[in-house]
C-alpha positions as CSV (number, residue, x, y, z in Angstrom):
1,L,-19.2,82.0,63.1
2,S,-22.3,80.5,64.7
3,P,-23.6,78.0,62.2
4,P,-27.3,77.1,62.4
5,D,-28.2,73.6,63.7
6,G,-27.7,71.0,61.1
7,A,-25.2,73.0,59.0
8,D,-22.2,71.1,57.7
9,L,-19.5,73.5,58.9
10,P,-16.6,71.7,57.0
11,A,-18.6,71.8,53.7
12,T,-19.5,75.4,54.2
13,T,-15.9,76.3,55.0
14,R,-14.7,74.5,51.9
15,S,-17.2,76.2,49.8
16,V,-16.3,79.7,51.1
17,L,-12.6,78.9,50.5
18,D,-13.2,77.7,47.0
19,E,-15.2,80.8,46.2
20,T,-12.4,83.0,47.7
21,I,-9.8,81.3,45.6
22,C,-11.9,81.8,42.5
23,M,-12.4,85.5,43.3
24,Q,-8.7,85.9,43.9
25,Q,-7.9,84.3,40.5
26,L,-10.4,86.6,38.8
27,V,-8.9,89.7,40.5
28,D,-5.4,88.6,39.5
29,D,-6.5,88.2,35.9
30,L,-8.1,91.6,35.8
31,L,-5.0,93.2,37.3
32,V,-2.8,91.5,34.6
33,L,-5.1,92.9,31.9
34,A,-5.2,96.4,33.5
35,R,-1.4,96.5,33.7
36,S,-1.2,95.4,30.1
37,D,-3.7,98.1,29.0
38,A,-1.8,100.8,30.9
39,G,1.5,99.7,29.4
40,L,2.8,98.6,32.8
41,A,3.3,94.9,32.0
42,S,6.8,93.7,32.9
43,N,9.3,94.4,30.2
44,R,11.9,92.0,31.7
45,R,13.8,90.2,29.0
46,E,16.2,87.3,29.3
47,T,16.9,84.2,27.4
48,V,14.2,81.7,28.3
49,D,14.3,78.0,27.7
50,L,10.8,77.5,26.5
51,D,11.0,73.8,26.8
52,E,11.6,74.2,30.6
53,I,8.4,76.2,30.9
54,V,6.6,73.4,28.9
55,A,8.2,70.7,31.2
56,R,6.8,72.5,34.3
57,Q,3.3,72.7,32.7
58,V,3.5,69.0,31.7
59,Q,4.5,68.0,35.3
60,R,1.6,70.1,36.7
61,M,-0.9,68.5,34.3
62,R,0.3,65.0,35.1
63,A,0.2,65.6,38.8
64,A,-3.5,66.8,38.5
65,G,-4.3,63.5,36.7
66,R,-7.3,64.9,34.9
67,V,-6.0,64.0,31.4
68,A,-3.2,62.0,29.8
69,V,-0.4,64.3,28.5
70,D,1.6,63.6,25.4
71,A,4.8,65.7,25.4
72,R,6.9,63.4,23.1
73,G,7.1,66.2,20.5
74,V,8.7,68.8,22.7
75,G,12.1,69.9,21.5
76,A,14.4,72.6,22.8
77,A,13.8,76.3,21.9
78,Q,15.0,79.6,23.4
79,V,13.2,82.9,23.2
80,D,13.8,86.3,24.7
81,G,11.2,87.2,27.3
82,D,9.9,87.3,30.8
83,P,9.8,83.6,32.0
84,A,7.0,84.3,34.5
85,R,4.7,85.9,31.9
86,L,5.5,83.3,29.3
87,G,4.7,80.6,31.9
88,R,1.4,82.3,32.7
89,A,0.5,82.4,29.0
90,L,1.3,78.7,28.5
91,G,-0.5,77.8,31.7
92,N,-3.6,79.6,30.5
93,V,-3.6,77.8,27.2
94,V,-2.9,74.4,28.9
95,D,-5.7,75.0,31.5
96,N,-8.1,75.7,28.6
97,A,-7.0,72.5,26.8
98,V,-7.4,70.4,30.0
99,R,-10.8,71.9,30.7
100,H,-12.1,70.9,27.2
101,A,-10.1,67.6,26.6
102,R,-12.0,64.3,26.7
103,S,-8.8,62.3,27.7
104,T,-5.6,63.7,26.2
105,V,-3.6,67.0,25.8
106,T,-0.7,67.0,23.4
107,I,2.1,69.6,23.5
108,T,4.7,70.1,20.8
109,L,7.6,72.5,20.6
110,A,9.9,73.0,17.7
111,E,12.1,75.6,16.0
112,Q,10.9,76.6,12.6
113,D,12.0,79.4,10.3
114,G,13.6,81.5,13.1
115,H,10.6,80.9,15.5
116,A,9.7,78.7,18.3
117,V,6.4,77.0,17.4
118,L,4.5,75.7,20.4
119,A,1.2,73.8,19.9
120,V,-1.3,72.7,22.5
121,T,-3.9,70.2,21.3
122,D,-6.8,68.7,23.1
123,D,-9.2,66.0,22.0
124,G,-12.3,67.8,23.1
125,P,-15.2,69.3,21.0
126,G,-13.1,71.8,19.2
127,I,-13.8,75.5,18.4
128,P,-16.4,76.4,15.8
129,D,-14.8,77.9,12.7
130,D,-16.7,81.2,13.1
131,R,-15.5,81.7,16.7
132,R,-11.7,81.0,16.3
133,D,-10.8,84.7,16.7
134,E,-13.4,85.3,19.4
135,V,-11.9,82.9,21.9
136,F,-9.0,85.4,22.4
137,E,-11.3,88.2,23.3
138,R,-11.9,89.1,27.0
139,F,-14.8,87.4,28.8
140,T,-15.5,85.0,25.9
141,R,-16.8,81.6,26.9
142,L,-18.1,79.4,24.1
143,D,-20.5,77.4,26.2
144,S,-23.0,79.9,27.7
145,A,-24.2,77.2,30.2
146,R,-20.7,77.2,31.9
147,T,-20.3,79.1,35.1
148,V,-17.3,81.0,36.2
149,S,-16.4,78.3,38.7
150,A,-16.7,75.6,36.1
151,G,-15.1,77.3,33.2
152,G,-13.4,80.5,34.2
153,A,-14.3,84.1,33.5
154,G,-13.2,84.0,29.8
155,L,-9.9,85.8,30.5
156,G,-7.3,83.1,30.2
157,L,-6.8,83.1,26.4
158,A,-7.1,86.9,26.3
159,I,-4.3,87.2,28.8
160,A,-2.2,84.6,26.9
161,R,-2.7,86.6,23.6
162,D,-1.6,89.8,25.3
163,I,1.5,88.2,26.7
164,V,2.4,86.5,23.4
165,V,1.9,89.6,21.3
166,D,4.0,91.6,23.8
167,H,6.8,89.1,23.2
168,G,6.5,89.7,19.4
169,G,4.6,86.5,18.7
170,T,1.3,85.3,17.6
171,I,-1.3,82.9,19.0
172,A,-4.1,81.3,16.9
173,V,-6.4,78.4,16.6
174,D,-5.1,76.1,13.9
175,P,-7.8,76.2,11.1
176,D,-6.6,72.9,9.7
177,H,-7.1,70.9,12.9
178,H,-10.6,69.4,13.2
179,S,-10.4,66.8,15.9
180,G,-10.5,68.9,19.1
181,A,-8.7,72.2,19.3
182,R,-5.1,73.0,18.5
183,L,-3.8,76.4,19.6
184,V,-0.4,77.5,18.2
185,I,1.9,80.0,19.7
186,T,4.7,81.3,17.6
187,L,7.6,83.4,19.2
188,P,10.8,84.7,17.7
189,L,13.8,82.7,18.7
190,A,16.5,84.3,20.9
191,P,19.5,85.5,18.9
192,S,22.3,82.9,18.8
């Protein structure tokens, strides 16, 4: 409350606010995982237009202006689930892609063999073959030089996996994609 002479009060305030927001996000992520582990995650189920969730994420990415977003391959698909949790899962995957992209993130969504297949691709450095499964484990950060503020706590993809699995789906790194990373979420389509 009484800054020393020469202290930049606005910069200090901004730094404290940024750290508080980062801590709140970490606490929120840990609570999501704790609820999931305890079997207390929301079991709300309704028909969800997955393309609408994708559209909100695309709008968010474009507003941030960090990367170009290609969503031309997004079609309609409905699944049964909790729209808030599915939005969080996709948001975590998208945030990861934006963080690693050099310039572009591409999102596609299509119906295939009774499933919604959602892919998020970035043009970044990619994921080493031997670490494709590891990226979905808690507290995994591939670049050990990254800090929590620069790259998160390594919980985003673990949360996304828990949510997707809870919805009867799968999430994986596409082993055939070698220019950047391509994460594919597959969810059962809602009954007609």
